C-alpha positions in Angstrom: 69.4 120.2 117.9 72.6 121.6 119.5 75.5 121.9 117.0 78.0 120.5 119.6 75.8 117.4 120.0 76.3 116.5 116.4 80.1 116.8 116.4 82.1 113.6 115.9 84.4 114.2 118.8 86.5 111.1 118.4 87.5 112.1 114.9 88.2 115.7 116.0 90.4 114.6 118.9 92.2 112.0 116.8 92.9 114.5 114.0 94.1 117.2 116.5 96.5 114.8 118.1 97.8 113.8 114.7 98.3 117.5 113.7 100.3 118.1 116.9 102.4 114.9 116.3 103.1 115.9 112.7 104.1 119.4 113.9 106.4 117.9 116.5 108.0 115.8 113.8 108.5 118.7 111.5 109.9 120.8 114.3 112.3 118.0 115.4 113.5 117.5 111.8 114.3 121.2 111.3 115.7 121.7 114.8 118.6 119.3 114.2 119.6 120.9 110.9 122.6 123.2 110.9 120.5 126.4 110.5 117.5 124.8 112.1 116.4 126.7 115.2 116.2 130.1 113.5 114.5 128.5 110.5 111.7 127.2 112.7 110.3 130.7 113.0 109.6 130.5 109.2 108.6 126.8 109.0 106.2 126.4 111.9 103.6 129.1 111.0 102.9 127.7 107.5 102.8 124.2 108.9 100.4 125.3 111.6 98.1 126.6 108.8 98.6 123.7 106.3 98.2 120.6 108.5 94.9 121.7 110.1 93.6 122.5 106.6 94.3 118.9 105.6 93.0 117.2 108.7 90.1 119.6 109.1 89.1 118.7 105.5 89.4 114.9 106.3 87.3 115.2 109.4 84.7 117.6 107.9 84.1 115.5 104.8 83.0 112.6 107.0 80.8 114.8 109.2 77.0 114.7 108.6 76.6 118.3 109.4 78.5 121.5 110.3 81.7 120.8 108.3 83.3 124.2 109.1 82.7 123.7 112.8 84.3 120.3 112.6 87.4 121.7 110.8 87.6 124.7 113.3 87.4 122.3 116.2 90.3 120.2 114.8 92.5 123.4 114.8 91.1 124.6 118.1 91.8 121.3 119.9 95.2 121.1 118.4 95.9 124.6 119.6 94.7 123.7 123.1 97.0 120.7 123.2 100.0 122.9 122.3 99.0 125.5 124.9 98.7 122.8 127.6 102.1 121.5 126.7 103.8 124.9 126.7 101.9 126.5 129.6 104.1 129.0 131.4 107.0 129.0 128.9 108.1 132.0 127.0 107.4 131.5 123.3 108.2 133.6 120.2 105.3 135.7 118.9 105.4 133.6 115.7 104.4 130.5 117.7 101.6 132.3 119.5 100.2 133.6 116.2 100.5 130.0 114.9 97.8 128.9 117.3 95.3 131.2 115.7 96.5 129.9 112.3 95.5 126.4 113.4 91.9 127.4 114.0 91.8 129.3 110.7 93.3 126.4 108.8 90.9 123.9 110.3 88.0 126.1 109.4 89.3 126.5 105.9 89.5 122.7 105.6 85.9 122.5 106.7 85.0 125.1 104.1 86.7 123.1 101.4 84.9 120.0 102.5 81.5 121.8 102.4 82.2 123.2 98.9 83.2 119.7 97.7 80.0 118.1 98.9 
């Protein structure tokens, strides 16, 4: 059976949207601090790794099969959402690298879920 046929897409999409909303909230919080905009370059990448780990884990532990794929898809869909929202805008390289961290973090969450099972 095809691996993508067994993916719980609703959970993946919901988790990816929640990841992006949480990242937006963190960004907005730090942006309005006195030293906020420069600090975002140091806050966003770890958040882009940590949040997909958490939500990738939550989605992958409920998956019947392919937990690492489920986690990586959470990070990948979250990255695609951000890319779609910022298409054509100049971004710092830290933000571009953060999109790769989302996929890596999601896959790590899936790996943690597989080890837990």
